Structure formats: C-alpha cells, structure tokens
C-alpha positions as CSV (number, residue, x, y, z in Angstrom):
1,M,12.3,-18.7,3.2
2,K,11.3,-15.6,5.1
3,Q,13.7,-14.2,7.7
4,K,13.4,-11.8,10.5
5,V,16.5,-9.7,11.1
6,V,16.9,-7.5,14.1
7,I,19.7,-4.9,14.0
8,K,20.6,-2.4,16.7
9,V,21.3,1.1,15.3
10,S,22.4,4.3,17.0
11,F,20.3,7.3,15.9
12,N,22.0,10.0,18.0
13,G,18.5,11.6,18.6
14,E,18.2,12.7,15.0
15,N,15.1,12.1,12.8
16,K,17.2,12.3,9.7
17,S,19.2,9.3,10.6
18,R,15.9,7.3,10.9
19,T,15.0,8.2,7.4
20,K,18.5,7.3,6.2
21,V,18.2,3.9,7.8
22,M,14.7,3.3,6.3
23,Q,15.9,4.4,2.8
24,A,19.0,2.2,3.0
25,A,17.1,-0.9,4.2
26,V,14.5,-0.6,1.5
27,C,17.1,-0.6,-1.2
28,V,18.3,-4.1,-0.2
29,P,16.8,-6.8,-2.4
30,G,14.3,-9.1,-0.7
31,V,13.1,-6.7,2.0
32,E,9.3,-6.9,2.5
33,S,8.7,-4.9,5.7
34,I,10.6,-2.7,8.1
35,A,9.7,-1.6,11.7
36,F,11.4,0.1,14.6
37,G,11.5,-1.8,17.9
38,G,13.3,-2.0,21.2
39,E,13.0,0.2,24.3
40,D,14.1,3.5,22.6
41,S,13.2,2.4,19.1
42,D,16.9,1.8,18.5
43,Q,16.4,-1.5,16.8
44,I,15.2,-2.0,13.3
45,V,13.3,-5.2,12.5
46,V,13.4,-6.2,8.8
47,I,11.4,-9.1,7.4
48,G,12.2,-10.4,4.0
49,D,12.5,-13.3,1.6
50,G,16.1,-14.3,0.7
51,L,17.5,-11.4,2.7
52,D,21.3,-11.1,3.2
53,S,21.6,-9.9,6.8
54,V,25.3,-9.3,6.7
55,N,25.0,-7.1,3.6
56,L,22.1,-5.2,5.2
57,T,24.2,-4.6,8.4
58,S,27.2,-3.3,6.4
59,I,25.0,-0.9,4.4
60,L,23.5,0.5,7.6
61,R,27.0,0.9,9.1
62,K,27.9,3.1,6.1
63,K,24.9,5.3,6.7
64,V,24.8,5.7,10.5
65,K,28.3,4.6,11.6
66,Y,27.0,2.0,14.2
67,A,24.9,-1.1,13.4
68,E,25.0,-4.4,15.3
69,L,23.3,-7.5,14.1
70,L,21.4,-8.9,17.0
71,S,19.4,-11.9,15.7
72,V,18.4,-13.7,12.5
73,S,15.4,-16.0,12.7
74,S,12.9,-17.6,10.3
75,V,9.4,-16.5,10.2
76,E,6.5,-18.9,10.0
77,E,4.1,-18.1,7.2
78,K,0.5,-17.7,8.4
79,K,-1.9,-19.9,6.5
80,E,-5.0,-17.9,5.7
81,E,-8.2,-19.8,6.0
82,K,-10.8,-19.3,3.4
83,V,-13.7,-17.6,4.9
84,T,-16.9,-18.1,3.0
85,E,-18.4,-14.8,2.2
86,P,-22.2,-14.5,2.0
87,E,-23.3,-14.4,-1.6
88,F,-24.9,-11.2,-2.6
89,S,-27.8,-11.2,-5.0
90,V,-28.5,-8.4,-7.4
91,Q,-31.5,-6.4,-6.3
92,P,-33.6,-4.5,-8.8
93,M,-33.2,-0.8,-8.7
94,V,-36.4,1.1,-7.8
95,W,-36.8,4.5,-9.4
96,P,-39.1,7.1,-7.8
97,T,-42.2,7.9,-9.6
98,Y,-42.8,11.5,-10.7
99,Q,-46.2,13.1,-9.8
100,T,-46.1,15.5,-12.7
101,G,-45.0,13.1,-15.4
102,V,-42.3,13.3,-17.9
103,P,-42.2,16.6,-19.9
104,Q,-42.9,16.2,-23.6
105,Y,-40.9,18.1,-26.2
106,Y,-42.2,19.0,-29.6
107,F,-39.9,19.2,-32.5
108,H,-40.8,21.3,-35.6
109,T,-38.9,21.3,-38.9
110,V,-38.7,24.6,-40.8
111,V,-39.3,24.2,-44.5
112,P,-38.3,27.2,-46.7
113,N,-41.2,28.6,-48.7
114,D,-40.4,28.0,-52.3
115,H,-43.3,29.2,-54.5
116,Y,-41.4,29.2,-57.9
117,G,-39.6,25.9,-57.5
118,N,-36.2,27.6,-57.9
119,E,-33.5,27.4,-55.5
120,A,-32.0,30.6,-56.9
121,C,-32.4,34.0,-55.5
122,S,-35.9,35.5,-55.9
123,I,-34.6,38.9,-57.1
124,M,-33.1,37.6,-60.3
C-alpha cells in the first residue's frame, strides 16, 4: 500500500540542510519519491510503499534537529489506460543514384620471373 507522508522540517535557511534531509530520506527502505512543499518549502512530502513514517521522522530529527510528522495518507494508484499506438510499417530505404557510376578497381598479381625453374638464388 502506497503512503504519502508529510513532515515539517526546519532548514534554518541553509541549503546544506536540504541535502541532508534528502540523503536521509532516500536511505529509508520503501521510499519512491521525495518533494519539498509548503509555503516556504519547509515541508517534505515522501511517497513510498511500506514506508515507516515514525522511523523516517526520527531519522530526520537526528539530521536537522526539528521534524514534525504532519500527515500520513494512502495514495490511490493511477490505472494507466492502454493507448493503441499506430502501427508503423517498414519503408524501403531509397539510395540516391550516382551520375558517374561506381569506380572500378583493377587488381594485378605479381608473379616472379623464374626462367630456370629454381627457387634458389640466381647467382649460385
């Protein structure tokens, strides 16, 4: 069962304390998403499955010294409707034609000139 937990946290105007709160909340098992809310972004909204809200609040108290559990509510799961996507067909790839044509390469093999039928040196 997914839960939505809202906790009020005092940040004392420091950005470091926001990162401490985020890091502490992510470490709790079952957390799926975290967001800041409220008038001055002094509330943290945590959504998770099988989330222990009391444990999360006590961990946040250790990090920022003040955390108050405001609400715990269940979240309705949105049912996604299957949207039929248009089927794409494979289109043949058209290559541009070259006006000059394809260059031709000629390969020649070099055969050693062996008049005497020996593979030995010709001096000896």
